[in-house]
N, C-alpha and C positions, 0 to 999 in steps of 0.2 A: 458253849465256848465263849470266852471273853477275849476281845481284842481291844487293848487300850491304845488310844492315839493321843499323844501329848505333844506339847510344843508351846512356843510363845504366841503372843497376840498376833493375829493376821499371818500366821505361818502356813495356813492352808489346811488346818486340821478338819474343820467341818466339811469342806469341799471333798477332801480325800475320803472321809468317813462315808459321805453320801455316795460317792462313786463306787466305793467298795461294796456298800449295801446293794446298790443297783446291779452290780455284777453278780450278786448272790441271789437276788430275788426280783421278780417283776413288780412286786408290790410290798416293799419293805415298810416297816413302821418307824416313824420318827417321834421320839419322845423329847419334848422341849421342857426343860426344868426351870426356865426363867420365870421370875415373878415380874409382872408389869409394874415398873416403878414410876413411870411417867409417860406422857403422850409420845415423846420421841421414841422411847423404847417400844411402845405399842405399835408404832408405825414400822419400826425395824422388824419386829416379829411378823407383822402382816406381810411385809416385803419378802421375808425369808420363806414364808409359807407359799406365796405365789411363785417364787423362784423354783421351789421343789417340784411343783406341779401335781398332776392328778394321780401319778403312779404311787404316791405316798399315802399311807394311813397315818394321820397325825393325832397325837395326844399331847396335852399340856398337863403336867403334874409337877407340883412344886416340892412334894415330899415323898409320897409313897408309891414310887414307880413300880415296885414289885407287885402291887395289887392290880396292875393293868393286865389285860388279856394278851400277854406277850409270848406265851409258850409256843414253841415250834416255829417261830418266825425269825426273820432277820430284822434286827432292831438297832437303830442308832439312838443312843442316849446322849444328848448334847445340852449341857455339859456338867461335869462334876463341880466345877467352880461355882456356878450359879446355884446348883443343887445344894452344895455345902453352905453357901450363903443363907439359903432358906432355913436349913437346920440350925445354923449358928444363931440367927435371929430368933427362931422359934424357941431355942434353949437358952435364951437370954445371955448369949456370949459365953456360955459355960463350955470349956474345951472338952472335958471328959464326956459329958452327956451328948454333945454334938458328935464327937468321934464315934461313940458307941452306936448312936442312932443311924448314922450314914453307913457305917460298916455293916450293920445288920441288914440294911437295904441292899447293899452291894452283894453281900453273902446270899441273900434270898434270890437275887437275880442270877447269881452264879449257879444256883441249884436248879434253875429252869432249863428245859430243853430249848435250843435255838442258838442263833448266832447273835451275840451282843457286841456291838461296836460302841465303845464308850469314849467320849471326847473329854479331855481335861486340859488344864493350863499348867505350865511350868512357871509359877510366879516367883519361886525362890531364886531364879537366875537374875532377877531385876533389882531394883533399888530396895534397900532395907526400909521396912515400914516405919513411919514416924510415931504412930500411936500404939498403945497397948493392944487394942482390938485388932489393929492391922498386923501386929507381930503374932498374935494368937492365931489369926486366920492363916497367915503364911505357914506357921507350924502345922496347923490342921491340914491345909492343902497338901503339904509335903507328906504327912503321915498317910492321908487317904490315897494319894498317888502311889506311895510305896506299897500299901496294902493291895490296891487294885492291880498294880503291876505284878506283884508276887503271885496272885491267883489267876492272872491272865495267861492264856496260851501264847498270845502274840502281843508285843508292845512295839509301837512304831513312834519314832520321834520325827516330827515335821520340822524341817529347817528350810526356810525360804521357798516353801511349796514343794520341797523334795522329801518323800518319805524315806526314812532311814530305819530299817528294822533293827531293833536292839535286843529283841528276845523272840525266839520262835521255837516252840516245843513241837515235837512230832506228835500228831494225833495217835492215840492208842487204838 
């Protein structure tokens, strides 16, 4: 089962995803997709790990999340935006190759047994990107969010820390 949690920056997406995972499992898995870009970001990642505490099994994977031992677990994947950035740079900013690669990963995760809570950003609601790469990335983010939302059983939009369920399918 996939549950997509989307919203703007600092809307409470990650906090909500973690609370949801802890309500489903005593020892959920947290998959961080961030690449360590600089010292500040490394400190931020370390702070987040410490805040999550010992209940969590933590993995860091920049590209191939589906290769991790996730079957049968409750898993938070945080977040599509950073994950997509890694694919975009790996594929030399080629939109088609990037989209194909990340959709294949999301599809592979969708095929696994378990509860997958995936965090993403709604960047298309903000300022229009000034650069070509920025515009391509905004397009990619929108397409990946649409794809993930389409195959997810539940989609939640976070607004000012409040979860608003915008899609909920009944389990079969």
